[in-house]
Every structure is written in C-alpha cells, then in structure tokens.
NUFI-253630 format. One record per residue (C-alpha): residue number from 0; residue in three letters; x, y, z. Coordinates in Angstrom, 3 decimals, m for minus. Example, Ala and Ser with C-alpha at 12.3 -4.5 7.8 and 13.67 -1.06 7.14 Angstrom:
0/Ala/12.300/m4.500/7.800
1/Ser/13.670/m1.060/7.140
END
This chain:
0/Met/0.000/0.000/0.000
1/Ser/1.325/3.433/m0.866
2/Thr/1.549/6.257/1.638
3/Ala/m1.225/8.163/m0.177
4/Glu/m3.615/5.243/0.272
5/Lys/m2.903/5.058/4.034
6/Thr/m3.315/8.769/4.682
7/Pro/m6.920/9.654/5.505
8/Lys/m8.492/12.529/3.656
9/Pro/m8.594/15.689/5.735
10/Arg/m12.049/16.448/7.111
11/Ser/m13.657/19.818/6.793
12/Ser/m16.659/21.481/8.337
13/Gln/m17.307/23.409/5.132
14/Pro/m20.683/22.415/3.682
15/Trp/m20.803/21.372/0.041
16/Leu/m22.980/24.164/m1.275
17/His/m24.984/24.532/m4.496
18/Gln/m25.205/20.837/m5.223
19/Lys/m27.399/19.673/m8.068
20/Gly/m28.652/16.229/m8.884
21/His/m30.859/14.430/m11.335
22/Glu/m34.449/13.574/m10.578
23/Leu/m34.596/10.043/m9.157
24/Gln/m38.342/9.548/m9.638
25/Glu/m40.788/11.611/m11.650
26/Phe/m44.043/12.866/m10.172
27/Gly/m46.941/10.707/m11.325
28/Thr/m44.965/7.464/m11.233
29/Val/m44.853/4.658/m8.684
30/Arg/m41.981/2.357/m7.908
31/Gln/m42.376/m1.249/m6.900
32/Leu/m42.672/m1.801/m3.165
33/Pro/m43.696/m5.075/m1.475
34/Val/m47.040/m3.841/m0.121
35/Gly/m49.286/m6.504/m1.638
36/Leu/m51.075/m4.207/m4.098
37/Ser/m50.982/m4.218/m7.883
38/Tyr/m49.225/m1.527/m9.849
39/Asn/m52.592/m0.254/m11.137
40/Ala/m54.070/m0.027/m7.628
41/Arg/m51.033/1.830/m6.311
42/Met/m50.929/4.190/m9.293
43/Tyr/m54.634/4.978/m8.974
44/Ser/m54.440/5.514/m5.219
45/Cys/m51.431/7.812/m5.563
46/Gln/m53.218/9.931/m8.166
47/Arg/m56.307/10.291/m5.984
48/Leu/m54.289/10.883/m2.815
49/Asn/m52.180/13.572/m4.487
50/Gln/m55.359/15.437/m5.422
51/Val/m56.597/15.247/m1.835
52/Leu/m53.124/16.256/m0.664
53/Ala/m52.971/19.334/m2.897
54/Asp/m56.451/20.460/m1.878
55/Thr/m55.718/19.822/1.806
56/Gln/m52.543/21.915/1.623
57/Ile/m54.561/24.776/0.159
58/Leu/m57.227/24.359/2.863
59/His/m54.505/24.479/5.526
60/Ser/m53.163/27.724/4.050
61/Met/m56.662/29.209/3.956
62/Tyr/m57.141/28.344/7.625
63/Lys/m53.877/30.073/8.525
64/Lys/m54.770/33.139/6.474
65/His/m58.223/33.356/8.050
66/His/m56.694/32.792/11.495
67/Trp/m54.692/35.990/10.996
68/Leu/m57.530/37.965/9.384
69/Met/m60.491/37.238/11.665
70/Arg/m62.440/40.320/12.759
71/Gly/m65.382/41.330/14.909
72/Gln/m67.029/40.227/18.139
73/Thr/m66.119/36.563/17.752
74/Phe/m62.509/37.308/16.796
75/Tyr/m60.900/35.452/19.674
76/Gln/m63.007/32.290/19.382
77/Leu/m62.626/32.095/15.602
78/His/m58.931/32.991/15.768
79/Leu/m58.392/29.968/18.017
80/Leu/m60.690/27.702/15.973
81/Met/m58.912/28.543/12.712
82/Asp/m55.564/27.680/14.297
83/Lys/m56.888/24.407/15.751
84/His/m58.298/23.374/12.382
85/Ala/m55.064/24.377/10.614
86/Asp/m53.072/22.159/12.989
87/Glu/m55.414/19.245/12.275
88/Gln/m55.020/19.841/8.534
89/Thr/m51.231/19.758/8.979
90/Gly/m51.612/16.274/10.436
91/Leu/m53.731/15.212/7.467
92/Val/m51.187/16.597/4.994
93/Asp/m48.472/14.498/6.600
94/Ser/m50.610/11.330/6.749
95/Val/m51.711/11.602/3.121
96/Ala/m48.196/12.400/1.871
97/Glu/m46.753/9.450/3.767
98/Arg/m49.403/7.145/2.291
99/Val/m48.403/8.248/m1.229
100/Gln/m44.788/7.465/m0.386
101/Thr/m45.763/4.120/1.163
102/Leu/m47.395/3.134/m2.123
103/Gly/m44.220/4.009/m4.048
104/Gly/m45.447/7.339/m5.396
105/Val/m44.197/10.899/m5.126
106/Ala/m46.198/13.195/m2.852
107/Val/m46.967/16.670/m4.180
108/Gly/m45.178/19.133/m1.936
109/Asp/m43.961/22.228/m3.734
110/Pro/m46.532/25.019/m3.194
111/Arg/m46.271/26.060/m6.845
112/His/m47.117/22.520/m7.954
113/Val/m49.940/22.357/m5.402
114/Ala/m51.388/25.583/m6.831
115/Glu/m51.318/24.094/m10.340
116/Ile/m53.348/21.003/m9.471
117/Thr/m55.710/22.078/m6.687
118/Asn/m59.466/22.073/m7.229
119/Val/m60.038/24.630/m4.452
120/Pro/m60.815/28.075/m5.907
121/Arg/m58.353/30.820/m5.047
122/Pro/m59.695/33.359/m2.563
123/Pro/m59.000/37.084/m2.935
124/Asn/m55.634/38.281/m1.699
125/Gly/m57.236/40.760/0.690
126/Val/m59.612/40.495/3.621
127/Glu/m63.242/39.458/3.232
128/Glu/m66.049/39.669/5.745
129/Val/m65.990/36.853/8.294
130/Pro/m69.054/34.990/6.896
131/Ala/m67.451/34.973/3.442
132/Met/m64.198/33.562/4.843
133/Leu/m66.108/30.847/6.689
134/Ser/m68.124/30.050/3.553
135/Arg/m64.935/29.696/1.526
136/Leu/m63.592/27.224/4.065
137/Leu/m66.850/25.250/3.925
138/Glu/m66.703/25.137/0.123
139/Ala/m63.099/23.915/0.248
140/His/m64.106/21.221/2.730
141/Glu/m66.942/20.124/0.472
142/Thr/m64.596/19.897/m2.522
143/Ile/m62.223/17.688/m0.553
144/Leu/m64.992/15.610/1.016
145/Glu/m66.697/14.872/m2.308
146/Asp/m63.371/13.767/m3.780
147/Ala/m62.426/11.760/m0.677
148/His/m65.766/9.908/m0.599
149/Asp/m65.404/8.919/m4.250
150/Ala/m61.725/7.995/m3.857
151/Ala/m62.469/5.910/m0.757
152/Ala/m65.136/3.900/m2.584
153/Arg/m62.951/3.333/m5.630
154/Thr/m59.802/2.405/m3.679
155/Gln/m61.898/m0.078/m1.693
156/Glu/m62.923/m1.701/m4.990
157/Met/m59.195/m2.065/m5.776
158/Tyr/m58.547/m3.728/m2.385
159/Asp/m56.424/m0.818/m1.160
160/Asp/m57.669/m0.999/2.408
161/Gly/m54.934/1.294/3.748
162/Thr/m55.865/4.170/1.456
163/Asn/m59.566/3.595/2.050
164/Asp/m59.006/3.629/5.818
165/Leu/m56.934/6.823/5.665
166/Leu/m59.539/8.590/3.556
167/Val/m62.481/7.498/5.713
168/Ser/m60.952/7.525/9.197
169/Glu/m58.865/10.654/8.875
170/Val/m59.677/12.848/5.873
171/Ile/m63.458/12.418/5.825
172/Arg/m64.069/12.309/9.565
173/Thr/m61.838/15.316/10.253
174/Gly/m63.315/17.275/7.344
175/Glu/m66.901/16.567/8.328
176/Leu/m66.289/17.593/11.926
177/Gln/m64.529/20.795/10.907
178/Ala/m67.289/21.633/8.426
179/Trp/m69.880/21.214/11.191
180/Phe/m67.983/23.597/13.477
181/Leu/m67.716/26.190/10.693
182/Ala/m71.345/25.869/9.585
183/Glu/m72.614/26.490/13.117
184/His/m70.885/29.894/13.060
185/Leu/m73.019/30.864/10.069
186/Val/m76.352/30.270/11.839
187/Asp/m78.042/33.566/12.756
188/Thr/m79.470/32.880/16.209
189/Pro/m79.746/35.328/19.079
190/Leu/m77.937/34.515/22.304
191/Val/m81.123/35.084/24.331
192/His/m84.800/35.634/23.599
193/Ala/m86.367/38.790/25.053
END
C-alpha cells in the first residue's frame, strides 16, 4: 500500500454548497414496493391521494390566512378555531403524503405545484367579511370531502384498504367535523330571547 492510500483525507466542516442532482423519480410514477397491491391499484391511489393532498394543503393555508384575518365580536373564538383546524389539517397533509410514499409514489409538496393542481378556488388576496371567509372554508371542505368519498369507494374496490381507511378515518371524519364547526358559526341565532 502506498503512503497516499494510508493517509486519511482531511475532514472539513465546510458544507458542500450549491449541489445539483438528477431527478430520481418523476411525479406521477410509482416504484415497486412489497405492499401486496398491484401496480394499477397503487398508481390509482397515488393519483387520488395527491389530489386530496394538494387540496388539503390549500385548505390548511386558507385556515392560517383566516386565522390571521379574523375580525369582529367573535374574533378570539374564531382565531383559536382557525388555528386548531389548521393544525389538524397539517396532520392530514403528513398522513396523506406518507401514504403516497408508502405506495411508491411521489407526494406533491412544492406550493407552486400544489397551486397548479388544486381544485379549491383561489380566494381574494385581501380580507373578506368573516361569513365569506367561513363560507370559503366550507366550500373547500366540500370539494375535498366529495373527492375523498369517491376515492375511498374506488380504492376499496381495488382492495387498497390502507388508502380507504386513511380517507375514511382521517380525511373524511376530520373534514366533516370541521365543516360542522364552521357551519354552526353561520347560523343567525340570538344569544337570548327577550
């Protein structure tokens, strides 16, 4: 062995900056993983889950925006509710993204890509009245829930129990509960009767 081969390379704490690499897996593809599901089932589930994922990321962002922009007599209660719902949506985003990865797919994550594929209409950049903000959230929930119900039924037909369970147990149940809480804020009832 030569002296050069025996001498260890000097270590450095300098990070290797500005690295570039090639794309290892394209969005919209699935790789083979031993999860007991066909390629077609995994591909279909990933497509449906990525739609739910994109829409859920937009819903999360809307909740955060509305959390900051709440106004009026119920500001404090709605400010807290928006934040609670946003946190729950964050959990859903992570669960759905991890399911896509579990199936061998690529989860949509870049906000610019999310904006390209979402079905949730874009709200105005400014501030709306509180009932309009709540209505927008309800409409976004309904968009996601309609898609999740259909996706759950179809993934069940393809024997993808894991995706079906995620959609029913987490996405649908959380969305329905949040929609109920929002809808009750749009009921015009007096606090007391004179």
